[in-house]
N, C-alpha and C positions, 0 to 999 in steps of 0.2 A: 504493498501500500504505500504509495507517494504523496503526502498531504501537497504537491503541485498538480495535482492530477483534477482537483476543483478549480484552477485556472481557466479552464474552455469553456466553462460556465458562467461567467463572468466578466464585464459587468451586462447587466441587462436591467431591463424596467420592471418595476412592482407590477405586479398582476391587477389588475381593476377591482377583482374582487374584494382587496384591502383596503379601498379608499372607502371613507367615510363621507356622509353629505353635509357638505358644509358650504360656507357663501362666501366668496367666490370660490368655485371647485377648484380642488387643485390639477394642474396638468398633468397627465399620467406621465406624457414623455421626458418630465422634468425628476421624475422620483426615478432613481438609477441607485441598484444594489452594486456594491464592488466590494472584491475579496482581497483582503490584504494578509501577507503571511509574513511570520519571522519578524526582522526588522523594517521591513515597509512599514509596519502598523506604526512606525515612529511618525508617519505623515498623519494620522488620524490627530485632530486637536484635542480628541476627547481621549483621556488615560485610558488606556486599556491594559487588559491583562491575556494571558492564555499565549498560544502558539500561531492562532488564525483567528480573523475578524473579519465581519461581513458588517460591511458599513449602509445605511440607507440616507442617500441626499436628496435633497428637495433645492433646486436649482444651484448645484454644485455644494451645497451648506449641509453638512451633518445632521442628522435627524436624530437617529438611534443605531448603537450597535450592539452585535451579539458575538461574543467571544469564547472561544472555546479552545481544550489543551486536549492534544494527542496522547492517551495514555494506554501502554501496554500494546500499541499497534492494534487495539482493537476497538477500545472506546473512545466516542466523540465527546467529551465532557464539557458542560456548558456552564462557564464560569463567571459570564457576565452579560447582560441586558440592561443597555443603560441610553437614556436620552441627552440628546446637546443640549447645550443651552444657547440660544440666539435667538432673534424676532424670527427668522426665517425657519431656525428649526422648529419652533414652537408652533407656525402656523403648520408645519410638515407633521410633524407630530398628531395635532389635532386632527388632521385629515385623513390619518392612516390609522389601520388597525396593527396596531403593532405586535402584541404576543402572536396573532393568528399568522402576519406576514413571517416571522422569524422563524414558527414553529416549520412554515412551509420550509424557510429556507433552511431549516437542522436537516428534514426530511430530505434534501435534495442533496446538501452536503456529505450525512451521512452514506447513502448511497453511494455517490461522487467517490467518498472514500475507502469504501467497501469495508467500514467497522462493522463488527456484529452488536455493540450496543450503544446507544445513547444515557449518560449518565447526568445528573445534576445532583449538587448537596443541598441539604435544605438552605432555602432562600436566606435564612438568619444567619447561617455559617460561610455565606460569598462574601469573598475578601473585599472590602469596602463598604459591606451595608450598612456598617457601624456608623461610616460616614456620611451617612444622607441625614438630613435634618428631621428632625422628629415629626414634623406637622406631614413629612412626605413619605414618613417610613413606610404606613401600612398601606399607600398606592404602589409604592416599589415592591415590596411583599406581594400584593396582588396580581401585578405583574406577572412577576415570576410563576405564581400559583397558576394563574391562567396559561401559562407555557404549558406548566406541567401537568396540566388538564388535557390541553390541544393537545400536547404530543401521547398523550395515554403512558406516563412515564409512570410506574409504581414503584413504590415505598418499599427496598430491603433494609431491613431491619438488621440483616448481619453485615451488612456491608455501610449502612449509614448514608445510601444515596438514593435518588428517583433512579428509578432504571428503567429500560426499554430495550429488548431484543430486536434488532431489525433485521436478522439474518435468519 
């Protein structure tokens, strides 16, 4: 399995079904997903963690990012789901169903990378989650929980992780 195998799938435009009805409506062709691997992630203005990040941009401005760590050559571990902070990113974030969109990208990445499982720690144990402002912490945890539900990840008491077999 090569992490670079995912490059052929990006960049691409966000699927229309993830648009929320807002006024004025976001321009679909301006909502682009890009992949960043390794040190390329330094180009992302939002602080990232992991080995691989998929960034959603609106009009070339970061909206949200999901990051993964490749573990044991068999697991794609979700380690970050975070929004960016700017006027453009706020508009992009409000006009997109973020968790469902990144759930689809996670499925695409898992297939392209040929992993056996998708995993995620308990959201309260995600690095940096303690740095979230108190009034936003519940929204952040709910976003992770929504991602967990959409991806059909189940809690493994033995591993203390959410897990989904994909092979």
